[in-house]
C-alpha positions as CSV (number, residue, x, y, z in Angstrom):
1,M,-0.5,-0.4,-0.3
2,K,1.2,3.7,-1.1
3,I,0.1,6.6,0.6
4,I,-0.1,9.9,-1.5
5,V,-0.2,13.2,0.2
6,P,-1.1,16.4,-2.2
7,M,-0.1,19.3,0.4
8,A,1.1,22.3,-2.4
9,G,-1.3,24.8,-0.9
10,R,-0.5,27.5,1.1
11,G,-3.2,27.3,3.6
12,S,-3.8,31.5,2.9
13,R,-7.3,31.4,5.0
14,L,-5.0,30.2,8.0
15,R,-3.0,33.3,7.8
16,P,-0.4,34.5,9.8
17,H,-0.1,31.2,10.9
18,S,0.6,29.8,7.5
19,L,2.9,32.6,6.5
20,T,6.0,30.6,7.9
21,I,4.8,27.1,8.4
22,P,3.0,24.9,5.5
23,K,-0.3,24.3,7.1
24,P,0.1,20.7,7.1
25,M,3.0,20.8,9.3
26,L,0.7,23.2,12.0
27,P,0.8,21.0,15.3
28,V,-2.8,20.7,16.7
29,A,-3.1,19.0,20.1
30,G,0.6,18.5,20.2
31,M,1.3,17.0,16.4
32,P,1.5,18.2,13.1
33,I,-1.8,17.7,11.1
34,V,-0.3,15.8,8.2
35,T,1.6,13.4,10.7
36,Q,-1.6,12.9,12.4
37,L,-3.6,12.3,9.1
38,I,-1.0,9.9,8.2
39,H,-0.7,8.0,11.6
40,E,-4.4,7.1,11.7
41,I,-4.8,5.9,7.9
42,A,-1.4,3.4,8.9
43,R,-3.8,2.5,12.1
44,V,-6.1,1.2,10.3
45,A,-5.0,0.5,7.3
46,D,-5.4,-3.5,6.7
47,Q,-2.1,-3.5,4.8
48,P,1.3,-2.5,5.4
49,I,2.3,0.9,3.8
50,K,5.6,0.9,2.1
51,E,5.6,4.1,0.8
52,I,4.6,7.8,1.2
53,A,4.6,10.1,-1.2
54,Y,4.5,13.6,-0.6
55,V,3.2,16.4,-3.5
56,L,4.7,19.7,-2.1
57,G,5.0,23.2,-3.8
58,D,7.4,25.6,-4.6
59,P,11.2,24.7,-3.0
60,A,11.5,28.0,-1.3
61,F,8.9,27.8,1.2
62,F,8.2,23.8,1.4
63,G,12.4,23.4,1.9
64,K,14.7,21.3,3.1
65,A,13.2,21.3,6.8
66,V,10.5,20.3,6.2
67,E,11.3,17.8,3.8
68,E,13.3,16.2,6.5
69,E,10.4,16.0,8.6
70,L,8.0,14.4,6.5
71,I,10.5,11.6,5.2
72,Q,11.1,10.8,9.3
73,I,7.0,10.6,9.1
74,A,7.4,7.7,6.8
75,H,10.4,6.4,8.4
76,Q,8.5,6.2,11.8
77,L,6.4,3.7,9.9
78,S,9.4,2.1,8.2
79,A,8.0,3.4,4.4
80,E,10.1,4.4,1.9
81,A,9.7,8.4,1.6
82,K,9.4,10.5,-2.3
83,I,9.2,14.1,-2.7
84,Y,7.3,15.7,-5.3
85,R,7.0,19.0,-6.7
86,Q,3.5,20.6,-7.8
87,L,4.7,24.1,-8.9
88,K,1.8,25.7,-10.5
89,P,-1.9,25.5,-9.1
90,L,-3.7,23.4,-12.1
91,G,-5.9,21.2,-9.6
92,T,-5.9,18.0,-7.7
93,G,-5.9,16.2,-10.7
94,H,-1.9,18.2,-11.9
95,A,-1.2,17.5,-7.8
96,V,-1.9,13.8,-8.1
97,M,-0.2,13.2,-11.6
98,C,2.9,15.1,-10.1
99,A,3.5,11.9,-8.6
100,A,2.8,9.8,-11.5
101,D,6.0,7.8,-10.5
102,S,4.4,6.7,-7.5
103,L,0.6,5.5,-9.3
104,S,1.2,1.8,-8.9
105,G,-1.0,-0.7,-7.1
106,P,-3.0,0.1,-4.6
107,I,-2.7,3.8,-2.9
108,I,-4.5,6.3,-1.1
109,V,-4.7,9.5,-1.5
110,A,-5.3,12.1,1.0
111,Y,-5.3,15.5,1.7
112,A,-3.0,17.0,4.4
113,D,-5.5,19.7,5.6
114,T,-8.0,17.7,8.1
115,L,-7.8,15.4,10.8
116,I,-9.8,12.3,10.7
117,R,-10.8,9.2,13.1
118,T,-12.1,6.6,10.9
119,N,-12.2,2.2,10.7
120,L,-11.0,2.8,6.7
121,T,-12.1,-0.8,6.3
122,L,-11.1,-1.4,2.7
123,D,-13.8,-3.1,0.3
124,P,-11.7,-5.7,-1.6
125,E,-14.2,-6.0,-4.3
126,A,-14.4,-2.6,-5.6
127,D,-11.9,-0.5,-7.7
128,G,-12.3,2.6,-5.5
129,M,-13.7,3.7,-2.4
130,I,-13.9,7.8,-1.9
131,W,-15.1,8.6,2.2
132,V,-17.8,10.5,2.9
133,K,-18.9,12.5,6.2
134,K,-22.7,13.2,6.8
135,V,-23.2,17.2,6.8
136,S,-26.3,19.4,7.8
137,N,-25.4,21.5,4.9
138,P,-24.5,19.7,2.0
139,K,-24.1,23.3,-0.7
140,A,-21.0,24.1,0.9
141,Y,-19.3,20.9,-0.3
142,G,-18.7,17.9,-2.9
143,V,-20.9,15.1,-2.2
144,V,-21.7,11.6,-3.8
145,K,-24.6,10.1,-5.5
146,L,-25.2,6.5,-4.5
147,N,-27.4,4.0,-6.6
148,K,-29.6,1.3,-4.6
149,K,-26.4,-0.7,-3.8
150,N,-24.9,2.1,-2.3
151,Q,-22.9,2.3,-5.0
152,I,-21.1,6.0,-6.0
153,T,-22.2,7.0,-9.4
154,S,-21.8,10.6,-9.4
155,L,-20.0,13.4,-7.5
156,I,-21.3,16.5,-7.3
157,E,-19.7,19.9,-6.0
158,K,-21.7,22.1,-4.2
159,P,-25.2,21.6,-5.2
160,Q,-27.7,23.8,-5.0
161,E,-30.4,21.4,-5.1
162,F,-30.2,18.1,-2.6
163,V,-28.7,15.1,-4.2
164,S,-26.9,14.0,-1.2
165,D,-25.6,14.8,2.8
166,L,-23.0,12.9,2.2
167,A,-19.8,15.4,1.7
168,V,-16.2,13.7,0.2
169,I,-13.3,14.7,3.1
170,G,-10.6,14.0,0.7
171,I,-9.2,10.7,1.1
172,Y,-9.5,8.3,-1.9
173,Y,-8.2,4.4,-2.2
174,F,-7.8,3.0,-5.7
175,R,-7.2,-0.4,-6.1
176,D,-4.7,0.0,-9.1
177,A,-3.6,3.5,-9.0
178,G,-2.7,2.5,-12.7
179,V,-6.0,3.1,-13.9
180,I,-6.6,6.4,-12.1
181,K,-3.0,7.4,-13.8
182,S,-4.3,6.4,-17.1
183,E,-7.7,8.8,-16.8
184,L,-5.8,11.5,-15.5
185,A,-3.2,11.5,-18.3
186,E,-5.9,11.9,-20.7
187,C,-7.7,14.6,-18.4
188,M,-4.2,16.6,-18.3
189,K,-3.8,16.7,-22.1
190,Q,-7.4,18.4,-22.5
191,A,-6.7,19.9,-19.7
192,F,-3.5,21.7,-20.8
193,L,-4.7,22.0,-24.4
194,N,-7.2,24.7,-22.9
195,G,-5.0,25.8,-20.3
196,E,-7.8,25.2,-17.6
197,E,-6.9,23.3,-14.4
198,F,-8.1,19.7,-13.5
199,L,-9.3,17.8,-11.0
200,L,-8.8,14.3,-9.3
201,N,-12.8,13.8,-9.9
202,E,-12.9,14.2,-13.6
203,G,-10.4,10.7,-13.6
204,I,-12.7,9.5,-11.4
205,L,-15.6,10.1,-13.3
206,S,-14.2,8.9,-16.2
207,M,-13.7,5.8,-14.9
208,M,-17.2,5.6,-13.7
209,K,-18.3,5.6,-17.0
210,K,-16.3,2.4,-18.4
211,G,-17.5,0.4,-15.6
212,A,-15.7,1.2,-12.7
213,V,-16.8,0.7,-9.2
214,F,-16.6,2.9,-6.5
215,T,-18.4,2.3,-2.9
216,Q,-18.5,4.7,0.3
217,G,-16.1,4.4,3.8
218,T,-16.9,6.5,6.6
219,V,-15.5,8.3,9.4
220,T,-16.4,8.8,12.9
221,D,-14.6,12.1,13.1
222,W,-13.9,14.6,10.2
223,M,-12.1,18.1,11.6
224,D,-11.0,21.0,9.7
225,C,-8.2,23.2,10.0
226,G,-9.7,26.1,7.6
227,N,-9.1,29.0,9.6
228,P,-7.9,30.2,13.4
229,K,-11.3,29.9,14.5
230,I,-12.1,26.7,13.4
231,T,-8.8,25.5,13.8
232,L,-9.1,26.0,17.9
233,Q,-12.4,23.7,17.9
234,T,-10.3,20.8,16.3
235,N,-7.6,21.5,18.7
236,Q,-10.3,21.6,21.9
237,K,-11.8,18.0,19.7
238,M,-8.6,16.3,19.2
239,L,-7.4,17.0,23.1
240,G,-10.5,14.9,23.9
241,I,-10.5,12.8,21.6
242,L,-6.7,11.8,22.3
243,T,-7.8,11.9,26.2
244,E,-10.5,9.2,25.6
245,E,-8.0,6.7,23.7
246,G,-5.3,7.1,27.1
247,K,-2.9,9.0,25.0
248,K,-0.3,11.0,27.6
249,L,-0.4,14.6,26.8
250,V,1.8,16.3,29.6
251,S,5.7,16.0,29.1
252,D,7.1,14.7,32.4
253,D,9.8,17.4,32.4
254,V,7.1,20.2,32.5
255,V,7.9,22.6,35.5
256,L,4.8,23.8,37.6
257,D,5.7,26.6,39.9
258,K,2.6,27.7,41.7
259,S,0.7,26.4,38.5
260,E,-2.2,24.0,37.9
261,I,-2.9,22.4,34.6
262,I,-6.8,21.9,33.7
263,P,-7.3,19.1,31.4
264,P,-7.2,18.4,28.6
265,C,-4.2,19.9,27.6
266,Y,-1.4,19.1,25.6
267,V,1.9,20.4,27.2
268,G,5.0,19.8,25.4
269,K,8.5,19.4,26.5
270,G,10.5,22.1,28.8
271,V,7.7,23.8,29.2
272,L,7.8,26.0,32.2
273,L,5.0,27.6,34.1
274,K,5.1,30.1,37.2
275,N,1.8,31.8,38.6
276,T,-0.3,30.3,35.6
277,I,-3.7,28.1,35.1
278,L,-3.6,26.5,32.4
279,G,-6.5,24.9,30.5
280,P,-8.9,23.5,29.7
281,N,-8.4,22.9,26.3
282,V,-5.2,23.9,25.6
283,S,-2.3,22.9,23.3
284,I,1.4,24.8,24.0
285,G,4.6,23.1,22.2
286,E,7.9,22.2,23.6
287,G,10.4,25.0,25.2
288,S,7.6,27.7,26.0
289,C,7.0,29.6,29.1
290,V,4.3,31.2,30.9
291,E,4.4,33.5,33.9
292,D,1.5,35.2,35.8
293,S,-1.3,34.1,33.3
294,T,-4.7,32.7,32.9
295,I,-4.9,30.9,29.7
296,S,-8.0,28.9,28.4
297,N,-8.6,27.4,24.8
298,C,-5.6,28.1,23.3
299,L,-3.3,26.9,21.0
300,I,0.5,27.9,21.7
301,Q,3.2,27.3,19.3
302,R,7.1,26.1,20.2
303,N,9.9,28.2,22.4
304,T,7.1,31.2,23.0
305,V,7.4,33.5,26.1
306,I,4.0,34.6,27.3
307,K,3.9,37.1,30.7
308,N,0.6,39.2,32.2
309,A,-1.6,37.6,30.1
310,K,-5.8,36.6,30.4
311,L,-6.3,34.6,27.1
312,K,-9.0,32.7,26.3
313,S,-9.6,31.2,22.0
314,S,-6.5,32.7,20.6
315,M,-3.7,31.1,18.5
316,I,0.0,32.1,19.1
317,G,2.6,31.3,16.3
318,S,6.5,30.1,17.1
319,N,9.1,32.1,18.6
320,V,6.6,34.9,19.8
321,K,7.3,37.3,23.2
322,F,3.8,38.4,24.5
323,D,3.3,40.5,27.6
324,G,0.0,41.2,28.4
325,N,1.4,44.9,30.5
326,Y,3.0,46.3,27.2
327,S,3.4,49.7,26.3
328,F,5.4,48.9,22.8
329,I,3.5,47.0,20.6
330,S,5.1,45.3,17.0
331,I,2.6,43.4,15.0
332,G,3.0,42.1,11.3
333,D,1.0,41.4,8.3
334,Y,-2.4,39.4,8.3
335,S,-2.0,39.5,12.6
336,E,-4.9,40.6,15.0
337,L,-5.7,42.0,18.5
338,T,-9.3,41.7,19.3
């Protein structure tokens, strides 16, 4: 089994947090989004993961440090890592075709911008599977249409009239990657001829027209990280899930000086808390220091210093210095104080 991870986008809706780090690399509940997604797929897949292929964007942004971290994720699963580049945003089909050399045998394509919990049971009789989640507002999503056998017969993007309430979450299985590769190659020829983008869905629909059978997979949890407010909600939900799963969230070397941690919280290595109440629903990265503060429902990254603060429902990046008793402020583009 191979996993193909298209992740070339810049995550502009998550700015300023995605200005210096690719969105899939952003830690939520203590671990980067892409790491959690891959580990969840590997946890429930019924086949060993032999290769993980990442499709990255501009090397100036997705540089060597990102490559090395992604390669390490693959090695943790005893899988080979491949790095590909999508230098122009020509659609989801183009992103997958950038990893053409890895498109053989059974594959799972997983877009690295959401977190999931799933059983991920593969249908041995199907040519492919598309994972879905029932939603209350299907007009905002791409959805699948089913026949009486519960097979997928069509994919409709943001339908204005009700077709289905099963939203496509961005995880796909192909029993033989060579088939979708062939269909996408034909789509690519036509798209490039007309100067257009092309989508993975176009290749899937072409397979369906030729008789390929696609079935649905389901997830128990599907969590977005599209913007700061939604990411905070996802962080809160993931902390709850990880606590229920019995995961250790507070590092053994955290220093508590007249401080209290109200669970659930993720607290990274080397964190110092002094005269502080932390939690609930806070994730704080390694090497950070919080003094004389009360913090709840926040996502704070690595090596950040916070003093004299009362923070609720806030996102703070890495290497930040914040003192609530400020007399001078220097704030860059896309930042907010509200």
